[in-house]
N, C-alpha and C positions, 0 to 999 in steps of 0.2 A: 570611519564611523559606520559605513554601510556593512562592512565585514563584521564589525562588532555586534551590530543589530542582528545580522544573520545568525551568528552563533548564540546570541541571547535567545532568539526565538526557537532555534534548534533545541537548546536545552529545555526551554519551556514546553515545547511540544513533546519532546521525549519523556519529560516528567509526566505530562498528561497521559501519554500512552502507557507509561508504567502503571498508573492508577486505573487505566481503562482496560488493559489486557491481562488475562490470566497468566499467559506466558508467551514470550516471543523467543523462539529458538532460531539462532543464526548459525549457519554452517558455511565454511568456505571462505572466511575472511582472508586467508592466506592467498587466495586466488586473485585478489585485487592488486594490480601493479601499484606501487607506491608513487611512481612518476609516470608522466607521459599521458597522451590522449586516450580516453576511455569512452566507449559508447556502451552503456548498460542497456540491455534489452530484456524486459520483464513481461510476464503474463499479467493480465489485468482483470481480476475477478471482483474488485470491491471499491469502486469509486476513488475518491481522493485519499482514502486511508492507505491505499497501496503505495503511492509515492512518498507519503509522510513516513510510513514505516521503513521503507527502504532508505530514504535520505537520512533518517535519524539513527540508522543502525549500520551505516558504513562511515568510515573515518574521513574519506575525502569529500570535500565540498562538491556537490553536484547540482547541475541545472536539469530541469526536466520539462517535457512538453505535456500539456494537459488540454482537455477540450476547452474551446474558446468560450463556451456558454457560462463558465464560472467567472469570467472576467467582465461581466456586464456592468457591475457596480464599480465606480472609480476607486472607492476606499478599499474594497476587496481586491481589486486589480493591483493596487499599489502594494498591498500586503503580500500577495502572491508573488509579485515581481521581486520583492525583497527576499523571499524564500528561494528565489531562483527558478520560479515557474514561468513558462512561456506558453502563450495560447497557440493552439493548432486549429485551423478552421477546416470544417467539413462541408459537404454539399448542403446538409441540412441547416447549416448556419447562413446559407444564402450563396448563390453562385458568385456574386460580386465580392464576397468576403474572401474567396479562395486566393485572390491576388495578394492578400496580406501574408500568405504563407511564404512568399518569396523572401520577404524581409526576415521572417523567423528562421528560414533555412540558412540565410546568410549569417545570422547570429550564431546558429549552431556550428556552421563551418568555422567561424572565427574562434569559437570556444575550443574546438578540436585543434586548430592551428596553434593556439596558445597552450596546448597540452593540458587542457581542462577536461572535466568529465561531463557527460550528458546522459540522461536517462530517458529512454523512449519505450513506449508500449506498442510494439509492432503489430499487435492484433488489431489495432485501430479503434477499439471500443472496449468498454467493460462488459463482463458477462459472468455470472456466478457459476455457469456450467463448468464441471470439472473435466475440461478438455482443452488442449492447446489448439486454438483455431488457426486457420490459414493466416500467414503473416503478410502484411502489405509490403510493398517494396520501397516505401518512403524513407526508411532508415538507410537503405543501401544507396539511395540517391544522395543523401547527405555525405556518406562516406566517400563515394566516388567523386563527387564534386570537390571535396576537400583534397583528395589525392591528386586530382587533375591540376589543381592550383598549387598544391604543395606536396609534390611526390616524395620529398625527404621526410615527411611526417610519418611516424608509425602509429597506426590506430588499432587499439585492442578492443575487440567486441567481447563483453563479459555478460553472458546470459544470467538472469536471476529468476528463479522460480519462487512464487509466493503462494502458500497454501493455508487456508483457514479451516479450523475445525468446523465452524459454521459461520460463514460470512453473514453479517447483519445481526448476529446475536451478541448479547452482552453477558458475561465478559468474553472478549475475543481470545482465541488461542491460535497462534500463527507460527508457521515455519517459513524461514527465508533461507533458500539454498542458493549459494553463489557458485556459478559454474566455472569451467576452465576457459581462460582467455583464448580468443580466436584472432590471430593477426590478420586484419582485413587486407593488408597489402599483398599478402601471399595468395589471396583468392581473387584479386582484381586484375582482369585482363581487358585492357581498353579496347582491344580489337574484337572482343566477344562479350559485350555488356550483358546480354540476356543470360548467357551461361554463368557469368559471374554473379548476377543477381540470384539466380536459382541456387547456385552452390552455397552462397552465404546464408540464404534463407533456410535451406535444408540443414546446415550445420547448427544454426541457432535453434530451429524448431526441434531438432533431435535432442539437443541438450535440455530445452524447456520441458520436453515430455518426460525426462527423467528427474528434473529438478522440482517438479510439482506433480500432484496427483493427476494422472492423465487416463481418462477412459475414452476410447475411440468413439467418436460421435456417429454411431451407426444404429441399426435397429435394436441392438442389444444394450444400448447405453442406459436406458431407464431401468432395465432389469438388474444390471450390475450395480448401479447406484443404489437401488432399493435394497439389495442384499447387504451392501456395505453399511447403509444407514440402520438397517434392522440389527446388524451385528454390533452397532455402536462402536465402530472402530475409531482409532485415533488417526484422523487424516493427516495430522502433522508428522506422523511417522512415514514420511513420503516413500522411502525406498521399500519399506515393508508392504505398504498398501499397493504400490505399483507391481510388486512381485505377486501379490494375491490376485490382482486383476489379470496379469499375464498368464498365471497358472490356472486361473478360474477356480481356485481353492478357497472359497468363502467359508468363514467360520459359521458355526451354528449361532442362531439368534440367542442373545443373552439379555437378561433384564438390565435396564439402565438404572443406575443408582439415583434415587430421588434426591433432590436438593434439600438438605436438612438445615439450611442456613436461613430459613424463612423468618425466624424471630429477628435476626440481624437485619434482614432486608426491610422488615416493617419498621424497625427502629431508624434505619437510614431514611426511609420514606417519610416518616414523621418529622425528622430533622431537616428534610430537604423538600418539603411539600411544594414550596413556591417554584423552584427551578424545575422540579419534576413535572408539575402541572403545565409549565410553559413548554417543556419538551413534548408532552402528550398532545398539546395543541399544535405545535409545529410539525410533529410527526405525520399529521393528517395531510400535510402539504407536500410530503415527500412522495413523488409519483413513481420513482424507480427504486426497486428494492436494493440495488447496488449502492444507493446513496444513503441508505438508512444509517449505516455505521458512520459515515462522514458527518451527517447532521447531528447525530447523537453525541459523537465525540466533540463536535464544536460546542454544543450546549454544555456538556460536562466540563470542558476545559475553561469556559468563560463564566457561565452562570453559577456553577456550584461554588468555586472559590469566592466569588463576589458576595454571594449570599451568606456563606460561612463567616466571612470577614465582617459583614454588617451585623450578623447575629452575635458574633463575638464582641463587637463594639457595644451593642445593646446590653449584653450581659455584664460587660465591664462597668457600665454606668451604675448598675445595681449591686454587683458583687465584687468589683475590683478587677484589675487586669490579670492577676494570677489565675483566678477562676476562669476568666475569659480565655486565657492562653491554654489552660487545661482542656476546656471545652473544644477549642479549635483543633488541638492535637488529637483528641479522642475522636472527633468527627472524621478527620482524615484517616486515622487508623482503622475505624470501623469500615470505611469504604475500601481501604486497602485489604483488610481481612476478608471481606466479602468477595472482592474481585479475585484474589489469589486462591481462595479455597472453594468457590462455587463450581459445581459441575458444569461442563460445557457439552451438551449433547450434540450428536450429529444432526444433519438436516431433518 
């Protein structure tokens, strides 16, 4: 039953993401081993949307660690648990809470021992900055402890780079690049833990820098990012953009095409005024820009269908179910048309 619910919600969320995103490009599916223990390691630019996008666009069922703050409400915590999410506690959550991580790490080890998959964001926090930040050693701790207890297990580390055209904007345009598996066993030397940690972190970090748009976080970062934004490049063309950054061959600024779908937008707005108003109210409570996408998507996937169903029901009372069904389908198609055809500017 639990597995059935998992796949139901996976399909539900993937359908919601289909209506929410302009395009999701996934490369490297063939790099994911069909069997065995896998630790996916991904960069983390955009709140809870990151794990949802990754989990719904890979075939193997995966569990993942997310910040404990989102588990505060029991109902939400149960739902996230159903989706395979597990809380990871940080110092900002309270020093006493850190002891709970031991139980979570044990669960992670058990998943790997059972040849399951686990998704971790080794940067330790989310940040929209287009750079791969230093990786924490927490993920290596899980790997090494598992291998200590079960040396016969083979653990593959699969880096995943996720790049947005403009995180926090709607509609989203995203590239998910799946890297080459790294056999953790090959790089684990029990007699030299520090070097093993360093080696694995470097291998993962190097891949992430090529799998997502990476600008070195130095004194030239802002200048390079500004040039790319002015040129209105397609950041989801990751390899091309990284080559431009490395060669310092930025294109000349070009005019960005204006969004000519405004009439459609106003029609959708008129048809969705209640859920849209609720979102505008809730958006004022979002304090971190990295969570804008998360909350907007949550509102879209829950409130918009509910209100369209209610409005369709009211129409059916006056004009019959056939007219109501046509209205409901057209409402969905208008949103889909706007999402898939609207321009997505750079930052």
